[in-house]
C-alpha positions, 0 to 999 in steps of 0.5 A, spaced: 473 863 263 467 860 266 466 865 271 464 873 269 470 877 270 471 884 266 477 884 261 481 889 264 483 895 258 490 898 257 487 904 260 486 900 267 478 900 266 475 894 266 469 892 261 465 887 262 464 881 257 457 881 256 454 888 253 447 888 251 447 891 243 443 896 242 442 897 234 435 898 232 433 899 238 428 905 237 424 910 241 424 911 248 420 906 251 422 899 246 430 902 249 426 903 256 425 896 256 430 892 253 436 897 259 430 895 264 431 886 261 437 887 261 439 890 268 435 885 272 438 880 267 446 882 269 448 886 263 452 892 266 455 895 259 450 898 253 454 899 247 451 904 243 453 909 236 450 916 233 449 912 227 443 908 232 440 914 233 438 913 240 443 915 245 438 920 248 434 915 250 439 911 252 442 916 257 434 918 259 433 910 261 439 909 265 438 915 269 431 913 270 433 905 271 439 905 275 437 908 281 431 902 280 435 897 280 439 900 286 446 903 282 450 908 280 453 911 274 460 908 275 456 901 275 455 901 268 460 901 262 458 906 256 460 905 249 458 909 243 462 911 237 463 916 231 459 916 225 463 916 218 458 923 217 463 926 223 470 924 221 476 928 220 474 935 222 467 934 224 469 929 230 470 934 235 462 936 234 461 929 234 465 927 240 461 933 244 454 931 241 455 924 244 456 926 250 451 930 250 447 927 248 447 921 253 449 927 258 451 921 263 457 925 265 462 921 261 463 916 256 467 910 259 469 907 251 469 912 245 470 909 238 471 911 231 465 907 228 468 905 221 475 907 217 471 911 212 469 918 210 461 918 208 461 921 202 469 919 201 469 913 195 472 907 199 479 908 196 480 915 197 486 917 199 484 922 204 480 917 207 488 914 212 487 922 214 481 922 216 481 918 220 487 920 224 485 927 225 478 923 229 484 919 233 488 926 235 481 928 237 479 922 241 486 922 244 484 931 246 477 928 250 480 922 253 486 926 256 480 931 258 477 925 262 470 926 258 472 918 254 475 914 258 478 909 254 478 910 246 478 905 240 475 903 234 471 898 230 471 895 223 478 896 222 482 891 218 490 889 220 492 894 215 489 900 218 489 898 225 498 898 224 497 904 221 494 908 227 498 904 232 505 907 228 502 914 228 497 914 235 500 918 242 495 913 245 494 906 243 486 904 242 484 899 248 478 896 243 478 893 237 470 892 235 468 888 229 464 881 226 466 875 229 464 868 230 466 861 228 464 862 221 469 869 221 476 867 225 479 874 224 485 870 226 490 875 224 485 882 227 486 877 234 494 877 232 495 885 232 491 886 238 494 881 242 502 884 240 498 891 242 496 889 248 488 891 244 482 888 247 479 884 241 471 885 242 466 882 238 459 884 234 454 880 230 457 874 234 450 869 233 451 871 224 445 875 224 442 870 226 445 865 220 449 861 224 443 859 229 441 854 224 448 852 223 447 844 223 455 843 228 453 849 233 445 845 233 449 839 235 453 842 240 447 847 243 443 840 243 449 836 246 449 842 253 441 843 254 443 850 251 440 854 246 445 855 239 445 863 241 447 862 248 453 857 244 455 862 240 455 866 245 459 862 249 465 860 244 467 866 244 467 869 251 470 862 254 476 865 249 476 872 254 473 876 247 467 880 250 460 879 246 455 885 244 448 880 243 442 885 241 434 884 242 429 888 244 425 882 247 427 880 255 426 874 255 432 873 250 435 878 253 435 874 260 436 867 254 442 871 252 445 872 259 446 865 261 453 864 258 457 864 265 454 857 268 457 853 263 462 851 260 464 849 253 468 842 252 475 843 247 472 839 242 465 843 242 470 849 241 475 846 235 469 844 233 465 851 232 472 854 230 473 849 224 466 853 222 471 859 220 471 861 213 471 867 212 464 869 212 461 876 213 455 878 213 456 885 215 460 891 213 466 889 209 472 894 211 477 891 206 477 895 201 477 901 205 484 906 204 
């Protein structure tokens, strides 16, 4: 897995192993600068969301930058997500808003961002019905070709099993927090059984893992940065990653994942850090 070969989704669509996460990229100038640096560094996948409030800026930047880099819309893979405030009966409105904001003709991958609904308690028994309604909406837009693939984010094994039982179109992707301290073993098994691509976000544990002694030792031994080691650990397992940065140099550094390989020993040492530690949201209490 030292190559940067894309992952084949269950829709037949190919998704790059490396994408730029755009969470916290705010304003047209910052988005433009980050996308420009990413395209130069070889990124062909960009991950946004309604709640990031940067879909319009991302779409605009790509429309300006793709011709500059000799690329077309078909050369890039765009992901966005339905916000929790639009879960349920507002899902169509929310998804169409994302399509309109990005204004790129279609969205390659559209995810339900969160299993809950804004304004409802996590334990509210209406949550399952709300996300089922959202999923039916995504299936409809997928059938129309507006969303080339559909999936979910932050779902637990229980949420995934519920979805697999009721869906007409299975999810193509599950995007969740994943790093050496959060191995997500059960979720990965569920995805494997059902042919769902398991995708990682927060690969650096919100920066907390960059100072982990084991990570630093592995990085020193292979003369790489701690960030590159953490991202390589995932892609070497065939798991796509979405490092986020607004710094052009870091964006470039984070792309240097495919010209080195971690030894089996180093992979095992990193995997042994698994302790169930989360640095982002915990969806386990959402009904």
